[in-house]
N, C-alpha and C positions, 0 to 999 in steps of 0.2 A: 372040217371042224376048226382047224387052226386058223382058217381064213375068217370064220365067224367070230372067234375070240379076238382076233386082231381088229375086226371092224368094231366090235363092242368096246374094246379098250379105247380105241380112238374116239368113239362117241362119248364115253364117260369122261374122257380127258377134256374134250371140248365143253361138255356140260359143266364140269368142275371149274374150268377156266372162266366160262361165262358167269358162273355163280360168284366166283371170287371178284371178278371185274364189277359185278353189280354191287357186291358188298362194299368194294372200294369207293364206288360212286356214292352210295348212300352215306358212307362214313365221311366222305368229303363234303357232301351236302350238309350233314349234321354239323361238321366242324365250321363251315362257312357261316351257317345260319346262327349257331349258338355261341361260337367262340370268337369269330371275326366279324360278327354281324354289325356291331356298332361302327367298326372301322370302315367296312365296305359301304354302309349306308351314308356315312359322312363323305366318303369319296364320291359317291353318286351325287349327293347334294351339291358338292363343290363344283360339279361340272355345270351347274345352272347359274347363269349370270343375268342381270337385268339393270337397265338404267333407271335410277330413281331421281326424283326432283331434289334439287339443292336450293333451298330458300335463299333469296338475296337478303342482305341486311336492310331492314326497313328504315326509311328516312326519319329524320328527327324533326319535330315541330318546335319552333323557337318563338319566344315572345319578341316584340318589336325591338327591345333593347338587347336581344341576343341570349336570353336565358332559356334553358331547355324546359319545355312544357310537357313533352312526351318523347320518350326515346327508348331504344332497345338496348338492353345490357346482356352480355353473353353469359350463359350458364353451360356447364359441361357435364356430360355423362362419361365417366371414366371406366373403360373396359380394358381387359388384358387378353392378348392372344398367347395362350400357353403352349402353342406349337411354333412360336417364333424361333428363328434359327438359333439365337443365343441361348434360349431356354432348353433346346434339345441337345446342346453340346454337353455330354456327361463329363468330359475332361475338366472343363472350367466349372461346371455346376454352379452357375451364377445365382440361381434361385435359392439354393440352400445357404449360400454364403450371405445373401442379402435379406432373406425373409424376416429374420428377427429384428434387424434395425429398421426395415421398412414398416413392420407392424407397429413398432414404438412410435415412429414418425406419424403414421396415420392416426393412432390413438391420441397423440398430443395435438394434432391439428384439428380433428373433428370433435373429440371429447364425447363421442356417443357410444363407444365400445372400448373395452380394454385391449391392450396389445395382444394378449393371449387369444382373444376372440378374433381379432383381425388375422392372426397367424393361422388359426384353424380354417378360416374362410379362404385364405390364400392357398393353403395346402390342399384343400378340397378341390379347388379349381385346377391346381397343378396336377393332382392325381388323375383327374378326369380328362386332362389334356383339352380343356375347354378353349375353343378358338375365339370365343366372344364373351368372355366372362365379365359380368357386370359387377364392378367394385363399388361405385358410388354414383348416385344420381344428383343432378342439379348442384354441381360444385361451382362456387363463385369464382370470379376471375382471379382474385388474389390467392385463393386456395389452390386453384389450378397452377398458378405460377410457382407456388411453394412445392407442389407435388412433383413438378418437372425436375426439381433438384433433389428429390428423395433418393435413397439407396435403391438400386436396381433401375428405377425409372430414368435416372440421369444417364444411363448407358445408351439411350436412344431406342427408337421403336423396334428396330431389327433384333436387338439383343434382349430387350426387356418385354416386348409385346405390348407396350403402353399405347393405348388408343384413346384419344379424346374427341368426343363428338360434340360439336358446338350447337347449342340451341339458344335462341334469343327470346327474352321475356320483355314484354312491353310494360313500362312503368311511367308514372307521373311523379317527378321529383317533388312537386308541391302538393301531392295527395288530393285534397278536396278542391283545390283552387281551379276554377273553370273546368272542372272534371267533365261535365256533360258537353260543354261546347267543344272541348278538345276531342272528346270521344272515348274516354276511358270509362265506359260503363262497367258496373260490377260483373256482369255476366260475360260480356264479349267486348274486348278493347277496340274492335274495329267495326262496331255496329252503328255508331252514331257520330255526330259532330264532324269536325275536320278530318278525323281518321277515316270516316266513310266517304265524305265528299271528295277527298283527294287520295283515295285508296290506290288508284292506278299509279299515280306519281310516287307515292310513298313506298309502294311495294317493290318497284324495280322489276327486273326480268329474272325469272327462275333459271338456275343452271341445272346441270345433270351430273350424276355421279354413278360410275359403274360399280355395282354391288354383286358379290358372289354369295350364293345361298350355301349355308353350311348346316351342320347337324342341328336339329331342333327347329328347323324352319326359319332361323334368323339369318340376317345378311350382314356381311362385313365389307367395307370398301376395298376396292382394288386400286392400288396406287398408280398414278400416272394416267388415269383415264377420266379426269374431271373436266367438265365444261363449266368454267367459272361463271357464277351468276353476276348480273349487273345490278349493283346496289341501288336502292331507291333514292329519290331526290328529297331534299329538305324543304320544309315549309317555313317561311318567315311570316308569322301572324301579325295582326295589328294590336293584339292584346299587350297590355302593360302589366307586369307582375305586381308592382306596387299598387297600381290603381285597382287591379282585380282583388288584391288582398283587402284594400280599404272597403270596396263595395261588398265583398263577401262577409267581412266582419260586421259592418254596419247592418246588413240585412239579417245576419245570424242573431245579433243582439236583440233586435225587435221581434224576430220569430220566436225566440226562446221566451222573451219577456211576455209576449201576448199569446203564447202557445198556439200560434197560427198553423193553418193547414199546409200552405205552400206560398212561395213568393219569388219574385224576380226583381233584379236591379240591373238596368242597362245604362251604360255610360258611353256616349257617342261624341266624337270630336266634331265640333260644329262645322268647320270649314271644309272638311274632307268626307265626312260620313264614316270614318274609321270607328269600329267598335273597340273601345279601349278596355272595357270590362263588361262582363255579362255573367251575373251570379244567379243561380237557380237552386232553391232549397225546398225540399219536401219533407214533411214529417213522417218518420218511420213508425212501425208498430211499437218499438221500445221507447218512443218519445224523442229520439235523437233526430238530427236533420242530415240529409244527404242530397247530393245533386242527382236526383233520380229521374227528373224530366226536364226538358228545356221549356220552361213555362213562358219564356220570352216569345216563343213562336206559336203558342197555343191561343186560339181565338176565343173570345167571350164578349159579353156585353160590357163595354168599357165604362159606362156610367158618365159622370160629369166631366171627365177630361175630354169627352167628345164635344162638349159645348163650344170649344174653340172652332170646330168645323162649322157649327151652326152660326156662330158670329161671323165667320168669313162669308157665308152665304148671304145673310141679311145685310151686311155692310157693303159687300161687292155689288149687290143688286140695287143699292141706294135706298132701301126701304127705311132704314133707320140710321141714326148717328149714335155715338156713345151717350149723348144727352137726351135722346128721345125717351119719353116716359113709358112705363108699362105697369099695370096694376098687378101686384103680387097677391092681393086678396088674402092677406094674413097666412100665406103658405099653402092654400088649398084651392083647387079649381076642378069642378065637376064637368066632364065632357062625355056625353052619351051616358053609358052605364058605368063608366069608370071615373076615378078621381085621381088627379095629379096632386102629390104632396111634396113639399120641400123637405129635405132630409133633416133639417133642424127647425124646430118651431120658432116663430118670430112674430112681431106685431107690425110688419111693414105692409103698406098698401101701394101707393103710387111712388115709384122710384125711377131713376134713370136706368137705361139699358146697361150702362157701365156698372152701376151699383148692383143690378140683378146678377150680372156675371160675377162680380167680386164676391157676392153672397152665395153664389152657386145655386140660384133659384131654379128649380125644375119648372115651377109654374111660369116664371118669366120667359124661359126658353120655349116652353110648349106653346104659350100664347103667341109669341112672335112667329113661330113656324106655322101655326094654324091660321093666324090672321093674314099672313102674306102669301102662303102657298096652298091654302085650302082648295082653290080652284085648279091649281097646277102643281100637284105634289111631285110630279116627276122632275120639275125644274129644281126643286129642293134636292132631290136625290142626285141630279146631274152635277151639282156642285161637288158632291162627295166623290163621284166618279172622276171628275176632272182633277181632284186632289189625289187620285190614285188609291183611294181608300177601298175600292172594290177589287184591287189586285194585290197579289203577294209582293213583298218588298224586293224579292230577288236576291236576298242575302245568300252567300255561299254555304248554306247548311241544308241538309235534307230534312224534311218533316215540317216545313212551315205550313201552318193552317191556312185554309182558304177563307178570306173575309167575305162578309155578306152585307150588301147595301140593298135594301128592298126598294122595289118600284111597284107601281099599281098592277104590273103584270105578275108579281110574285103571288104564289098560292096563298101565303099567310097574310097578305095585305088586308087590313081592316080599317074601319073608320077612325080608330085611335092610333094607328101605326105612325102617321105623320107627327103628331105632337110628342109621342114617346121617343121617336128617333131623335128629336131635338135635344134631349138630355141623356142620350147614350144608351137607350134600350131599343130592342128590336133591330139592332145592328150587331154584327160580330166583327171585332177587331183584335189584333194581337198587340201586346205591349210594344213590340218592335215597330209596328205601324204607327202607333201613337208617338213613339220617339221620332220617327221620320218626319211626321207632320210638325211637331214642336221644334225640331231642329231646323226646319225650313223657315219658320218665323224668326228663329235666332240668327239664321244665316242670311238675313236681309231678303227673305222670300225665295231663295234658291234651294230647291229640294235635292238632296244628295241620296244616292243609293247606299244603304249601309253595307259594309263589307268587312271581312275578317282576315284576309290574306294580302300581304304586301308583295310577296314574290315567291317563286319556286326556284330553288338553288340546286346546282349540281357542282360538286367539288369546289364550293365556295364562290361560284359565279352564278349570277342570275340567268336562268333560261327563259323565264317569263315574269314580267312585272305587272302589277295591277295598279291602275291609276284611279283616282276618284271619278265617279260617274255622275254627271248632272242629269237628273230626271226631268226637272222643270226649272227654267230660268227664273220664273217668278210665279208664286202660287196666287198672288193677288196684286192689286195696285199698291203703289208706295203709300198712298193715303191710308188705305185699309191696314197695311202693315204697321204703320205708326200707331194707329188706334189699337190694334191688337196687342202690340208690345206694351202700350200704356196700361191696358186693362189687365194684362198678365202680371205686371208689376203691382197694380192696384190690389190684386188678390192677396199679395204678401203684405202690402202696406196697410190695407183697410178691410180686407175680406176674411176668408176662411183659413188663411195661412199666416196670420200675424205673428204666431209664435216662431216662425222661421226667420224673422228679421235678425240681421246682424249688423253691427256698426262698421264692419270692415269691407263689405262688398254688398252689391244689390242682387236680389234674386227675383226672377220672374217665373211664374208657373201657375198651375191650376190643380186644385184638389179634386178628388173623386171618391164618392161613397156609393156603391151599388149593392142592392139586395140581390143575393144569388139563390136560385132555386136549388133544392136538394133532392133531385130525382122525383120519386112519387110523392114525397112529402111536401113538395112545392116550396113555399116561402115560410112555412111554419117554424122552421128552426132558427130563423133570423140570422142567417149567415151573410155577412157583409164582405164585400171586396173593397179594400182601401187602396187608393192610388194617389200618386202625385207625379205630375209631369211638368218639367220646367228646364230652365237653363241658367247659367251663371258665368261670370258676372253679367248682370243685365245690361250694363252700358257697353260692354265689349265681350259678348258671349264667346266662351272657349269650349264649354262642354254642355251637352244636353243630357239630362238624367231622367229616367222614368222608373218609378218604383210601384209595383203592384203586389199586394198581399191579400190572400184569401184567409179570413179569420175563422176561428172555430165557432160552432154554434153558440149563440147567446153570449158572445164576447162582451165584456164590460166596456172595452175601448175599441171602437171600430171606425171612427171618422178618418177620412183621408188625411186631414191636417194633423191628427194626433198619432197615427200609425205609420203611414207611408212618408209623411212629411219629415219626421225626425231622421229617417234613414237618408233621405235626400240631403238634409242639412249636415249630417255627419260626414257624408261623402264630400259635399261641397267644401266644408270647413277644412278637411284634411288635404284636399287637392289644392285649395287656395294657399294653405300653409306651405305645401311643398313648392308651389310655383312662385310664391312671393315670400322669400326669407325675410322675416320681420327684422328690420334694421334697428340699430341701437341709436337713439337720439343723443347727440352731443352738441350742446349749445353754449354760447357765451364767449367763445374763444376764436379769434381770427384764425382761419385755416381749419378749425375743427367744427365750425358752425355748419354742420352738414349731417346727413344720415349715413352711418357707417355700419357695415356688417363685417365683423372681424373674426378670424380664427387663428389658431396656432400655426406656426410654420418655421422655415429656416431663417436664421438671423440675418444672413446676408440678403435674402430676398425681401425681408421686411425693411431693411435699411434702404434698399433701392426705392421702395414704396414711399416711405416717409420723406425721403429727400426729394423725390419727384413731385410730391404734393406739398412740399414745404411745411410739414407738420412738426410742431414741437414734440420732442420725445426724450425719454431717458431709459437707461439700461444698456446692456451689452448686446451688440448685434454683430456676430461674426459668421464666417462660413462654416464653423464647426459646431455651433450651438443651435438648439431649437428653442423657440420662445413662445409665450402666450401673451397677447396684447390686452391691455385694459386701459380705460381712461382714468387718470389719477392726477389730481392737482393741475387740471387743465392741460395735461400732456398725455401723450400715448406712452404708457409705461409698459416695458417689456420684462417679463419674468422668465428666466431661463428654466427650461424643463430639465431636471436632473437626468443625465444619461451617462452611459459609460459601461465598461465591462462589468457584468454581474448586477446591474441596476435596472429595475423595471421602469421603462419610460412612462411618463404621464401623458396619455394621448386623448384625454377627454376633450371634446369639442372639435377634434380633427376629422377630416374626411377619411374614408377607408384607405385610400392610396397612401397618404402620409402616415397613418397609423400602422399599416402593414410594414412600411419601410423601416420605421423605428423598431417595432416589436421583433420582426424577423432578424434584423441586424443585431438585436440584443440576444439572439439565440433562443427565442421563445417560439413554441408552436402555438398558432393562433386559430381559435374557433370563432366564427363570425355569426352573429344573430341579428336579424333585422336589416334595415337599409337606412341610409342617410348619414348623419354624423355620429361619432362615438359619444354615447350618453353615460356609459358606465363600463368599468373594467373590473374583472374578478381579482386581479392582483393590484394592490395599491402602488401608485407611482413612487419611486424612490426606494422601494423595498428590494431586498436581495433576491436574486434568481437562483433557484435550485437547478440541478442538472436535469435536462430534458423536461422542463416544466411547461405546462400548457396554460395559456391565458384566454379567457372568454371575454370578448368585447361585444357590448350591446349597442346597436345603432338605432337611431330614431330620428 
């Protein structure tokens, strides 16, 4: 019996022991799951690491004169690791010592919340021991610099847990200017333009950063395990900011005035083919205008500007001379079931070919093409192919439209295709192709490929340079070229563009007015495309300019000479004024009977000039004074510009370099607007300077 009790006691004891052990396990499971759960989950997450991409700094796109057209600026996401060593040290308790002053600094810097609100946010992150607490997103660089000196953060990353994640944002400092060509579309900055064409060079090589996964599925960087990215290369474009601004404003003025649908203005350097400006504006739903499409690359029926190619064909084949006569039949000619009309009604019958071109007669051009190429229409089309009008220009932009030059093998060839081609219908051309053809005439027959990039740079040194490319040494004979240039000048002197004449320089070009189909409605809405293609100065061409504007339905003003022509003239006038500073005539005095352009400058430098030129002068010229010259009493008279401590210098008429030298030495902060010479200043010369005062100077 005693043995049985002993065995039972032992069995009960084992059972009770096992039961207690099971209860202990369950209790421990409950404790780990519900009490220490967050801690152990974060510890588990922290064991997971992965390499993530580290974006390289994207290269900058510059204008030819070195101004930034597209660049990346840094923005920062500011986070705090509340488990940093310094914040866990309860003896120093740096968080509680600094949280009040830090909150005040944050509130004063961002002005979006009160100091009390910032304090509550920081305390919440501290209580939760958040390892990757987001404090502020998209902090600007100057704000980031200020934050680094704030209480707590200035103790360094290890003590404060301060983490700054750098992100780059792509911006165009000039906003609308050449926006589409550069590539800063509204939706995606790297979708179009130079940003897309040179994306690989601008992007650089992506680096790697070791990241540790922490609680909440977020990652934080592990120090010392970065593979640094290789920054992108810079692009030096052919664009000129001043010229682009001129083209953009001239086009915008006409677009707004005529409530046009869309338009483009291309400016090309004659000798090289460099694109100096390319403006594209499209009307938005709210009536404003934006660079929404690159209309310079889109193909369409060019209209009368294509008549230059027709003239090249008939002159080169020797069928006509500029003096050959053609019957305009009062501006109408019926062929088959269709009728050719001149765009403007007139009473002309028999005129010279030159006169028909100057008057932009559709009838005249159609009759010439039909008369001489009726039996061999492909010979006519072959001229256009030889002029590369059936090929893309090859400009370094993605999205250039494909041109169309019909032949008898084309599916849509008909009995009237040949005469209609002669005045720019039933062919498809982009404004850029038109510019390339007219530029060849301006360039003594040499056709240049248009291009937009001068060089690719790395750390300030060119790694690839782009030179002008000659596509054709001569588009025609020298005799034909001389006749073409004479006729293009005749358009401005005696034809459809007489309003573009100016006494200062000569213009050569051709107007165009094309009726455009509006989808299923056909031509019923009377939508006209106005264009002007030409070059200036005609006697020594420097720039080729093409303007194409699609007008609204039933526009009151739609002729090429009255819509596109004024845009060309405004661009040409302003560029001519920039290139040729109008001199001041001074006559009647030996030594002064010459043309002089004068500006203010240092007295000692002006003294050297007048002595070297042996000019009569009066006034004080020393190394310490600045003077403004003017002609007075048959002498160069110099007036000292008042300067000295506390006095605002008079810098009107000076260049930017001289003006900045005087104003900054006087202790003024300078804000610059425009380009050129100083035309106005916000603080009058000679007035007293207040402490830390700012002056605005307008340049033009």
